[in-house]
N, C-alpha and C positions, 0 to 999 in steps of 0.2 A: 504493500499500499504505499502511495506516495503522497505528497502534500502541494502538488502545483496548482491546486484550486482551493487550498485551504481558506476558508472564511468567505468563500464565494457561493453564491445561490444562482441556479440555472433553471429555465423551463426549456424542455426539449418536447416539441410536438412530434407526433408518429413515434412515440417513445416506447411502444410495446412490441416492436418487432424490427428486424434488420438493422439498419443503420442507426436508427432511433435507440434500440435496445441496447446495442453495443456502447453507444455513446453515453447513455444513463450509466451503465455499469462502470464505464472506465472514469467518468467525472466523480461518481461517488467513490470509486477506489482512490482518486486523487485529492479527496478531502472536501468535495462540493456537497451541498444540499440540492436536491433536485426534485422538481416537480414534473412528473412524467404526464404529458397530455396525449390522449388517444381515444379511439372509440371502442376498444375491447375492454371492458371493465374487469372481467375476469381475469385477463392477462395483466392488466394493469395492477390489480391488487395482489396477484401472485408475484409481481416484481416487488411490490412494497414488502411483502411478507419475507421474500428472499433477502432484500438489501437493507431493511432496517429503517430506523428513525429518520435517517437522513434522505429517506425517499417518500414521496406523497404521490397520489394519482388524482387526476381529474378527467373525467369524461368530456371529451372535446370533439367537435366536428369543425375542422378549420375551414370548412366552406361557409361557416357562420360568423360574421364579425363579432357577434355578441358573445359567442363561445371563446374565440380568441381573447376578448377583453376580459371576461370572466376567468379565463386561465392564468392571464396575468396578473390580475388582482388577487386570485387565491394564492399565487406563489408569494406575493408580497405579505399577505395576511398570514400565511403559514410560516414563513422563514424570515421576514422583515425586510427584504430587499430583493432587487433583481439585478444581478451582475452579467448574466448572460442569457440571451434568448437563441436557442437553435432552432429556427423554422426549418424543420426537416420532412415534415409530412407531405406525402405526395401519392401518386397512384397512376394507374394505366388511363390513357385517354383514347378516344376514338375519332375518327373522320379525317379523311384526306381532302387535298385541295378541291376536288371536284365532287366530293360527296359529303363534306361536313355539313351537319345541321345546326340550327341555333342551340339546340340542347348540348351538343357536343361542345360547342364554343364556350357556352356558359359554364359548363362543368370544368372543362380545362382550365379556363382562366380563374375561375373561383377556388379550384383546388390548389394550383400550382403557383398563380401569381397573386391573387387576391389575398391568400393566407399569408403571404410574404409582406405584402404591402400593409395590411392591417396590423401584423405582428409588429412591424416598425412603427406604424402609427401610435399603437398603444403602448409600447415599451418605451419609446423615446421620452415622454415626460417623466416617467419614473427615473429612468438613467439621467436625465437632465438634472433633476433635483439632487441625485447622489453625486453628480459631478464626474460619473465615469459609467462605463457600461460596454459590453461586446455584443454586437447582434451578428449572427452567422445564418446565412441563407444557403438552402441546398439547392445548387443549380444542377447542371448537367453538362457533359461533353456534347450534348444534343444541341446546346446554345452555340457551339463553336464550329461544328462541321455538319454537313448533310449526311443523311443516311445512318444516323447515330440515334434516332428517335423518331416518333410519330410527327405528322404535320403540326398539329396544335401543341403537342408536347415540346416540340422544339422551339415554337414560337413562344410559348409561355416561359420557358427556361431562358430563353434570350431575354425576355422582360425581366426575369429576375436578376440576371447579371447586370443589366443596365440599371436597374432600380437600386442595386447595391452600390454601384459607383456613385450614383447622385445622392443616395442618402448618406453615405459616408462623407461626401463633400459638404452636405449641409450640417451634419450632426458632429463632425469632427471638433468643431470649436467648442462643444460641451464635453469633451473627454470620451465621446462615444465613438467607437470603431464600428464599421458596417463592412463585412466581407462575405463573400460566398466561397462554397466549394463546389468544384465540378467533378463529381465521380465518373469515371468509366469503367467498364468491364468489372464491375462489382456484383458478385453473386448474391443476389438478394430475391425474395419471392416475387418482386414486381415483374420479373421476366416472365411468370408463368400465372398473372393474374393479380398479384398483390397477396398481402398478408391474409385477408379474409378468405380467398380462394385456398391459400396454402393451409389454413387451419381446417378447411373441409376436407382435405386429403388425408387417407390414412398414413401413419408414418412412413411405412415402406415406400409408398408411392412418391411422398413428398421428398424423401432421401434419395430416391432414384432421379427424380427430376432435378434436384440440386446438384447431384454428381454429374449428370450430363450436361446441365448448364455451366458447372465449373470447368469442364473439359472443353466446351465450346468457346467460352471467353478466353481461356489460356492461350488460344490460337490468335488472339487479336492484338496481344502486346509483345514488345521485345523481351519481356521478363520471362515469357513462357509460363506465366501463371495468372490466374483470375484475381482480382482484388476481393479482399473480404471487407465485411462491415467495420471490422476493427481497424482497417486502413484508414478509413474516412473518420472514424472516431479519433484517432491519434491526431489527424489534421485539426478536427474541431477543438480538441484539447489545446493544442497550440495556440490556436486564434482565441481561445477564451482565457489562456492564462497571461500572466504578466509578460511572458516571453513573446508574445505577439502584440504587445501593446502600441507598437509603431507602425503596425500593418494596417492599412485603411483603404477602402474602396478597391479591394484587391480581389480577384477570381484565383483561388488556389486550385489548380488542376491536379487531380490525383487519379492518374488513369495508367500508370505503368508505362508511358510512352505512346499510348495508342494514338493520340491526336497528332503526335509528331509524323505519323506515317504507318504506324503498326510495324509489321515486319517485311522485310524484302522477300521476294520469291526465293533468292538464294538462301537466306536463313531459313525458310520454311523447309526447304529440302534437306538441309543438314541436319535440323533438330537441335534441340537445347544442348546435348551433350557435345556435338561435334562443334558448336560455337564457343565452347569454353577453351 
């Protein structure tokens, strides 16, 4: 157990699975008190039971501004302050350029972009009063390159990236940093329908899907391995800690080199052992 976040309090949305769950556990291991926001109350309570008094859970639908505001207020009420907001919650979207519907659009924007905008909106006044704070938003390599995410997903994540830059420029004067993380090739349930779908699968089926996903994603990076939720959690830890205090309006890409071009065909043929 470390102390890189000793004395700090964080709110993590989408905190009951995948990247969010890994970040909750790492933040608490590093001394933080964490409010876990998510839709799955059973999983949320199980995490609180596992992690102890430094964890709390609040049922939250990030597509509702009122829920985001309530989660932020509950964090301050429970733990006395808000040092870090990690707007991590996300999910799958539907609709291509020539097939999207209005419902597809509103779902994607409310889930992926609106949740970030309203997180900043309601966290900023509290952090201003404190004179410090770290806001971290979950973006994606889909914001940076084509064919790495669906049409609306990519558009929304590009919005997250730009909102991060602009908010950091506005809020930096108050001691608030705003940064985003762009994961790539990270093995999480989002690739087969999200955490709710994963929970509906029997354990053996879910494990088989994750094993196949990990194998496929490993082919996309020069490191010859897929990323894990812990890889993103460690990036969030850095940005939330005092070590990241001079980083602002930045997109931290954590993708094993995928957006640099992935592997060359020559490297693909040789395989990882031959390349060492």
